[in-house]
Backbone as JSON, one array per atom type, in Angstrom:
{
  "sequence": "MEHIATAPDEVLASLWKGILEEEGIRSLIKRSDLAAAMYVFPGNTECEIHVLASEAQRAREILDSLEEVDQHPEEE",
  "N": [[17.65, 12.85, 1.51], [16.67, 12.78, -1.84], [13.88, 12.37, -3.67], [13.93, 10.74, -6.8], [12.6, 9.12, -9.13], [10.1, 6.83, -9.99], [9.73, 3.66, -10.0], [7.53, 1.35, -11.59], [7.35, -1.44, -10.39], [9.31, -3.59, -8.24], [11.24, -4.98, -9.55], [12.28, -3.55, -11.37], [12.79, -1.31, -10.19], [14.96, -2.22, -8.54], [16.86, -2.78, -10.65], [17.41, -0.25, -11.55], [18.56, 0.82, -9.21], [20.82, -0.79, -9.13], [22.29, 0.09, -11.41], [22.65, 2.56, -11.08], [24.3, 2.52, -9.08], [26.54, 1.43, -10.06], [27.35, 3.39, -11.33], [28.44, 4.93, -9.17], [26.75, 6.1, -7.42], [24.88, 6.22, -4.64], [21.96, 4.66, -3.46], [18.29, 4.45, -2.38], [15.57, 2.25, -2.01], [12.04, 2.76, -1.69], [9.21, 1.33, -0.91], [6.07, 1.98, -2.11], [3.38, 1.19, -0.6], [1.06, -0.1, 1.73], [1.85, -2.77, 2.0], [4.39, -3.22, 2.17], [4.97, -2.51, 4.83], [3.91, -4.34, 5.75], [5.44, -6.78, 5.26], [4.91, -8.19, 2.98], [4.88, -9.65, -0.25], [3.44, -8.01, -2.91], [3.28, -7.8, -5.74], [3.02, -6.13, -8.52], [4.0, -3.33, -7.15], [4.47, 0.06, -6.98], [7.69, 1.51, -6.62], [9.69, 4.01, -5.16], [12.6, 5.69, -5.92], [15.35, 7.07, -4.35], [17.96, 9.51, -3.68], [21.03, 11.1, -2.5], [20.65, 14.77, -2.47], [22.82, 16.15, -3.61], [23.43, 14.36, -5.58], [21.29, 13.91, -7.07], [20.79, 15.06, -9.57], [22.46, 14.26, -11.42], [21.73, 11.66, -11.41], [19.22, 11.37, -12.06], [19.86, 12.12, -15.09], [21.26, 9.78, -15.76], [19.29, 7.75, -15.53], [17.28, 8.92, -17.29], [18.81, 8.72, -19.84], [18.57, 5.67, -20.12], [15.91, 5.73, -20.58], [15.95, 6.57, -22.94], [17.38, 5.14, -24.62], [15.76, 2.84, -24.46], [13.79, 3.74, -26.02], [14.82, 3.94, -28.4], [15.64, 1.72, -29.73], [18.56, -0.03, -31.0], [18.69, -1.19, -34.36], [18.8, -4.22, -35.9]],
  "CA": [[17.68, 12.06, 0.33], [15.44, 13.28, -2.77], [13.0, 11.28, -4.71], [14.05, 11.24, -8.36], [12.24, 8.53, -10.0], [9.34, 5.85, -9.48], [9.44, 2.26, -10.89], [6.53, 0.5, -11.48], [7.74, -2.74, -9.6], [10.49, -3.66, -7.4], [12.07, -5.65, -10.09], [12.96, -2.54, -12.09], [13.56, -0.42, -9.08], [16.51, -2.9, -8.1], [17.67, -2.62, -11.76], [17.76, 0.98, -11.82], [19.52, 0.99, -8.23], [22.07, -1.14, -9.53], [22.77, 0.9, -12.68], [22.98, 4.12, -10.39], [25.4, 2.07, -7.81], [27.86, 1.23, -11.16], [28.22, 4.94, -11.66], [28.87, 5.43, -7.91], [25.58, 6.91, -6.94], [24.24, 5.36, -3.59], [20.57, 5.0, -3.74], [17.23, 3.93, -1.53], [14.29, 2.07, -2.64], [10.93, 2.72, -0.76], [8.22, 0.92, -1.33], [4.96, 3.21, -1.6], [2.4, 0.75, -0.09], [1.07, -0.7, 2.79], [2.32, -4.23, 1.95], [5.64, -3.14, 2.53], [4.95, -2.41, 6.13], [3.39, -6.03, 6.44], [6.46, -7.65, 4.63], [4.17, -8.93, 1.83], [5.45, -9.06, -1.64], [2.35, -7.73, -3.55], [3.55, -8.14, -7.33], [3.47, -4.97, -9.22], [4.07, -2.28, -6.51], [5.62, 1.09, -7.26], [8.61, 1.8, -5.7], [10.4, 5.26, -5.41], [14.13, 5.59, -5.89], [15.94, 8.12, -3.62], [19.61, 9.51, -3.67], [21.45, 12.17, -1.91], [20.23, 15.61, -3.03], [23.97, 16.48, -4.22], [23.58, 13.39, -6.6], [19.93, 13.87, -7.65], [20.92, 15.96, -11.13], [23.36, 13.33, -12.39], [21.09, 10.06, -11.31], [18.0, 11.8, -13.05], [20.43, 12.19, -16.24], [21.65, 8.37, -16.0], [17.82, 7.21, -15.64], [16.69, 9.32, -18.32], [19.64, 7.9, -20.84], [17.86, 4.54, -20.15], [14.62, 5.55, -21.52], [16.05, 6.98, -24.5], [17.86, 3.51, -25.16], [14.83, 1.98, -24.68], [12.55, 4.11, -27.11], [15.18, 3.99, -29.8], [16.62, 0.51, -29.77], [19.35, -0.31, -32.16], [18.43, -2.09, -35.6], [19.89, -4.99, -36.5]],
  "C": [[16.43, 12.98, -0.37], [14.97, 12.38, -3.48], [13.35, 11.67, -6.21], [13.48, 10.5, -9.2], [11.06, 7.34, -9.1], [9.11, 4.6, -10.4], [8.2, 1.84, -10.62], [6.48, -0.65, -10.82], [9.13, -2.75, -9.18], [11.51, -4.42, -8.27], [13.14, -4.58, -10.71], [13.58, -1.52, -11.29], [15.08, -0.94, -8.66], [17.51, -2.98, -9.17], [18.37, -1.43, -11.73], [18.59, 1.26, -10.61], [20.78, 0.38, -8.54], [22.91, -0.45, -10.55], [23.41, 2.24, -12.12], [24.27, 3.72, -9.5], [26.81, 1.84, -8.78], [28.19, 2.41, -11.35], [28.41, 5.79, -10.21], [27.76, 6.27, -7.03], [24.98, 5.87, -5.79], [22.7, 5.73, -3.76], [19.66, 3.9, -2.81], [16.11, 3.67, -2.27], [13.36, 2.16, -1.73], [9.81, 2.42, -1.52], [6.95, 1.49, -0.91], [3.59, 2.32, -1.23], [2.34, 0.22, 0.97], [1.54, -2.2, 2.84], [3.61, -4.28, 2.36], [5.75, -2.97, 4.03], [4.51, -3.77, 6.79], [4.35, -7.04, 5.89], [5.66, -8.93, 3.79], [4.51, -8.74, 0.76], [4.05, -8.96, -2.62], [2.27, -7.64, -5.16], [3.99, -6.7, -7.88], [3.1, -3.68, -8.15], [5.02, -1.26, -6.83], [6.58, 1.2, -6.06], [9.27, 3.28, -5.99], [12.13, 5.09, -4.99], [14.44, 7.12, -5.23], [17.21, 8.18, -3.66], [19.85, 10.78, -2.88], [21.18, 13.38, -2.79], [21.56, 16.11, -3.89], [24.11, 15.58, -5.4], [22.71, 13.35, -7.32], [20.04, 14.48, -9.2], [21.26, 14.63, -11.99], [22.75, 11.97, -12.36], [19.83, 10.27, -12.27], [18.69, 11.6, -14.78], [20.56, 10.66, -16.79], [20.21, 7.95, -16.11], [17.4, 7.47, -16.81], [17.33, 8.91, -19.61], [19.23, 6.56, -20.99], [16.68, 4.57, -20.85], [14.69, 5.95, -22.81], [16.52, 5.98, -25.18], [16.53, 2.78, -25.32], [13.85, 2.38, -25.94], [13.23, 4.17, -28.27], [16.2, 2.91, -29.84], [17.28, 0.41, -31.14], [18.51, -1.32, -33.17], [19.15, -3.01, -35.93], [19.85, -5.51, -37.99]]
}
């Protein structure tokens, strides 16, 4: 497994995981704090997204394209 991105919270990490899975890429969310080991929901806790090394490049491209859409929203 290869770390491809870090989300600022579990909600966004879950969203990214779902998008990757829609594209056929299996992923794993790893919370990066002690609260994860204690089964406590701490609020804004960074989460790492991991995928198979063979799918890492494609997964990064997918997540990068999300950032481009967010930075350039369509004007109505």
